[in-house]
C-alpha positions in Angstrom: -3.1 107.4 -52.1 -5.6 108.3 -54.8 -6.9 111.9 -54.4 -8.6 114.5 -56.5 -10.9 114.3 -59.4 -11.3 111.2 -61.6 -13.7 111.7 -64.4 -16.0 108.8 -65.1 -15.8 109.1 -68.9 -18.8 108.6 -71.1 -18.4 106.3 -74.1 -19.5 108.4 -77.2 -21.5 106.5 -79.8 -22.4 107.4 -83.4 -24.6 105.2 -85.5 -24.3 102.3 -83.1 -20.4 102.4 -83.0 -17.9 103.9 -80.7 -17.1 107.5 -81.8 -13.4 107.4 -81.5 -12.9 111.0 -82.5 -15.3 112.3 -79.9 -13.8 110.0 -77.2 -10.2 111.2 -77.9 -11.3 114.8 -77.8 -13.1 114.3 -74.5 -9.9 112.7 -73.1 -7.8 115.6 -74.2 -10.2 118.1 -72.6 -9.9 116.3 -69.3 -6.1 116.3 -69.5 -6.0 120.0 -70.3 -8.3 120.7 -67.4 -5.9 119.0 -65.0 -8.0 116.2 -63.6 -6.0 113.7 -61.6 -7.3 110.8 -63.6 -10.0 109.3 -65.8 -12.1 106.2 -65.4 -13.2 104.7 -68.8 -15.8 101.9 -69.2 -17.5 102.2 -65.8 -21.2 102.8 -65.2 -21.0 106.2 -67.0 -19.2 104.5 -69.9 -22.0 102.1 -70.5 -19.7 99.1 -69.9 -22.7 96.8 -69.5 -23.6 97.2 -73.2 -20.1 97.1 -74.7 -18.8 94.0 -76.3 -15.6 92.5 -74.8 -13.7 93.9 -77.8 -15.2 97.3 -77.5 -14.5 97.4 -73.8 -10.8 96.8 -74.3 -10.7 99.1 -77.3 -12.0 102.0 -75.2 -9.3 101.4 -72.5 -6.6 101.3 -75.1 -7.7 104.6 -76.8 -7.9 106.4 -73.5 -4.5 105.2 -72.3 -2.9 106.1 -75.6 -4.5 109.6 -75.7 -3.7 110.3 -72.0 -0.1 109.3 -72.8 1.0 109.3 -69.1 -0.2 112.9 -68.5 -2.9 111.7 -66.1 -3.8 108.4 -64.6 -6.2 106.0 -66.2 -8.2 103.8 -63.8 -10.0 101.4 -66.2 -13.4 99.9 -65.3 -13.0 96.1 -65.4 -15.8 94.8 -63.2 -18.3 92.1 -64.2 -20.9 89.9 -62.6 -18.6 87.0 -63.6 -15.3 86.8 -61.7 -13.6 85.1 -64.6 -14.6 87.9 -67.0 -13.5 90.6 -64.4 -10.1 88.9 -64.3 -9.9 88.8 -68.1 -10.8 92.5 -68.4 -8.4 93.4 -65.6 -5.5 91.7 -67.3 -6.4 93.3 -70.6 -6.4 96.7 -68.9 -3.0 95.9 -67.5 -1.7 94.9 -70.9 -3.1 98.1 -72.4 -1.1 100.2 -69.9 -3.8 101.3 -67.4 -2.6 102.7 -64.1 -5.2 100.9 -62.1 -8.6 99.2 -62.3 -12.1 100.0 -60.9 -13.9 96.8 -60.1 -17.6 96.9 -59.3 -19.4 94.4 -57.0 -20.8 91.5 -59.0 -24.3 92.6 -60.1 -27.4 90.3 -60.5 -25.7 87.3 -58.8 -26.3 88.9 -55.3 -23.4 87.1 -53.6 -23.0 87.0 -49.9 -20.3 89.1 -48.2 -18.1 86.0 -48.2 -18.7 85.7 -52.0 -17.7 89.4 -52.4 -14.5 88.8 -50.5 -13.7 85.8 -52.7 -14.5 87.7 -55.9 -12.3 90.7 -55.1 -9.5 88.6 -53.7 -9.4 86.6 -57.0 -9.3 89.8 -59.1 -6.6 91.4 -56.9 -4.5 88.3 -57.1 -4.7 88.3 -60.9 -2.9 91.7 -61.3 -0.2 93.8 -59.7 -2.2 96.9 -60.6 -3.9 99.0 -57.8 -7.5 98.0 -57.5 -10.3 100.4 -56.6 -13.4 98.6 -55.2 -16.7 100.0 -56.4 -19.8 99.9 -54.1 -23.1 100.9 -55.8 -25.9 98.8 -54.2 -28.6 100.5 -56.3 -27.1 99.0 -59.4 -25.7 95.7 -58.1 -28.4 94.6 -55.7 -25.7 93.9 -53.0 -24.0 96.2 -50.5 -20.2 95.9 -50.0 -20.2 96.4 -46.2 -17.4 98.3 -44.4 -16.3 95.2 -42.5 -16.0 93.4 -45.9 -14.0 96.2 -47.4 -11.6 96.0 -44.4 -11.2 92.2 -44.9 -10.4 92.7 -48.6 -7.9 95.4 -47.7 -6.2 93.1 -45.2 -6.0 90.2 -47.7 -5.1 92.2 -50.8 -2.3 94.7 -50.6 -3.2 96.1 -54.0 -6.8 96.9 -53.0 -6.0 100.6 -52.3 -9.3 102.5 -52.5 -13.1 102.3 -52.8 -15.5 104.3 -54.9 -18.4 104.7 -52.4 -21.7 105.2 -54.1 -24.2 103.9 -51.6 -25.6 107.4 -51.1 -24.8 107.3 -47.4 -22.7 110.0 -45.7 -22.5 107.9 -42.6 -20.8 105.1 -44.6 -17.5 107.1 -44.8 -17.4 107.4 -41.0 -17.9 103.6 -40.8 -15.2 102.9 -43.4 -12.7 105.2 -41.8 -13.1 103.4 -38.5 -12.2 100.0 -39.9 -9.7 100.8 -42.8 -6.0 101.7 -42.8 -5.4 105.4 -43.0 -3.7 105.0 -46.4 -6.8 103.3 -47.9 -8.5 106.0 -50.1 -12.2 106.7 -50.1 -13.6 108.4 -53.3 -17.1 109.7 -53.5 -19.2 108.1 -56.2 -21.8 110.8 -56.1 -21.0 114.4 -57.2 -23.6 115.9 -54.9 -22.1 114.2 -51.8 -18.4 115.0 -52.6 -18.1 117.9 -50.2 -19.8 116.1 -47.3 -17.7 113.0 -47.8 -14.5 115.1 -48.1 -15.4 116.5 -44.7 -15.4 113.0 -43.2 -12.2 111.8 -44.7 -12.8 111.0 -48.4 -9.9 112.2 -50.7 -11.7 112.8 -54.0 -14.5 111.9 -56.3 -15.1 109.7 -59.4 -17.2 112.3 -61.1 -19.9 112.3 -63.8 -20.2 116.1 -63.8 -16.5 116.5 -64.7 -17.2 115.3 -68.2 -18.8 118.7 -68.5 -17.0 120.9 -65.9 -13.7 119.3 -65.0 -12.0 122.5 -63.8 -14.9 123.5 -61.6 -15.2 120.1 -59.9 -11.4 120.2 -59.5 -11.7 123.6 -57.8 -14.3 122.2 -55.4 -12.0 119.3 -54.3 -8.8 121.2 -54.3 -10.2 124.1 -52.3 -11.3 121.8 -49.6 -8.0 119.8 -49.6 -6.1 123.1 -49.4 -7.9 124.0 -46.2 -10.5 126.4 -47.6 -13.8 124.7 -46.9 -15.8 128.0 -47.4 -14.6 128.2 -51.0 -15.3 124.6 -51.6 -18.9 125.2 -50.3 -19.3 128.0 -52.7 -18.3 125.7 -55.6 -20.7 123.0 -54.2 -23.6 125.5 -54.1 -22.8 126.7 -57.6 -22.6 123.2 -59.1 -25.3 121.5 -57.1 -28.1 122.1 -59.6 -25.9 120.4 -62.2 -25.1 117.5 -59.9 -28.8 117.1 -59.2 -30.1 117.4 -62.8 -27.5 115.0 -64.3 -29.5 112.3 -62.4 -33.0 113.3 -63.5 -32.8 110.1 -65.5 -30.5 107.1 -65.5 -26.9 107.9 -65.8 -25.4 108.5 -68.4 -28.4 109.6 -70.4 -28.5 113.2 -69.0 -24.7 113.9 -69.2 -24.6 112.6 -72.8 -27.5 114.8 -73.7 -25.7 117.8 -72.1 -22.4 116.9 -74.0 -24.4 116.7 -77.2 -25.9 120.1 -76.5 -22.4 121.5 -76.2 -21.6 120.0 -79.6 -19.0 117.6 -78.3 -20.6 114.3 -79.3 -23.9 112.6 -80.1 -26.4 112.0 -77.3 -26.7 108.4 -78.5 -27.0 105.7 -75.8 -27.6 102.0 -76.2 -30.7 100.1 -75.4 -32.2 99.5 -72.9 -31.3 103.2 -72.2 -33.3 105.7 -74.2 -33.2 109.5 -74.8 -34.3 111.9 -72.1 -37.9 112.8 -71.6 -38.5 116.3 -73.1 -39.5 117.9 -69.7 -36.4 116.6 -68.0 -34.2 117.8 -70.9 -35.7 121.3 -70.6 -34.9 121.4 -67.0 -31.3 120.3 -67.6 -30.9 122.7 -70.4 -32.0 125.6 -68.2 -29.4 124.5 -65.6 -26.7 124.4 -68.3 -27.6 127.9 -69.3 -27.6 129.2 -65.8 -24.1 128.0 -65.3 -23.0 129.8 -68.4 -22.1 126.6 -70.3 -24.2 127.7 -73.2 -25.5 131.2 -74.2 -28.7 132.2 -72.4 
C-alpha cells in the first residue's frame, strides 16, 4: 500500500527550456529529506504545457537521479486515452515505479467512459496505477462507486489521489473500496482530516519546499500521535493556504525562486504572481523561518 509523503514535483524552467540542473537538485533534496516518493509531471509539474518529448525527459531525469532511493510515480494522464497509454508505457520503459493518471479533462466523459479509460490504461502496463480525481481541473468527478468498479476490474489500480476538496469523500471511498486500496490526499490543507478518516498519505505541493515538515505531520499521525500531527498542521497551514493564492504551481515556483533554488518561470497561459499575493506568501515564508526575517 502507498503511504507517506509523495512530492508533486515542479518542473523548473529557464529561458523557456527545462532547467535540468535545478530539477536534479530538487530531486536530491527530496531524497535526502526522506520522502516516500516523488510525482513528476503532474499538475504541479505543468504537464499540460510540456511537449511529449519533454514529458518523458522529465520522468527519465527524475528516475535516474532518484536511483531507487525513493519511489517515482510518474504523471501520465491525458484527455486522450491513447496518449495516456503512450505516456504510461514510456514511464514504464524509463523505470518509474508507478503512474498517476488523471481523469480525462475537457472531454467530460460519463462514469462509464471513465471506467473504460482507466481500464484501458491499466491493461496497458503492469505498473501500479494511481487514479487522480480533481474535478476542478477536469470538469468531471470520479465518483466513489466508479473507483470501486475500476479497482474490481483492474488489479493494478492500487490507489487514488483524492483532490475533490471533500472530506466526506474519503468516508464514501472507504465504504466501497478494498482495505488495501490506498487513498492519498491531493490537498495539503486536508491531509490531516483525511488521515483521520483512513487516508494513508499525501501527494504534496508544499513538500517541494518543506519535505521534512510535511513528512513529520504524516508520520506523527501514522505513529499514533495525532496531537503532534495537529501541531504540525497548525504550523504549516498558512503555507498550505498561501500556496494556492493563485493557480498552482505559480506560488510554489515563486517561493522556490525566493529560496534561490530555481527560476519562478512558468509557461503561458500561467503568469507570474500578482504583487499583493506574493507579498503575503513572502511573509508566510519568513514566519516559518524559511528565509531570514
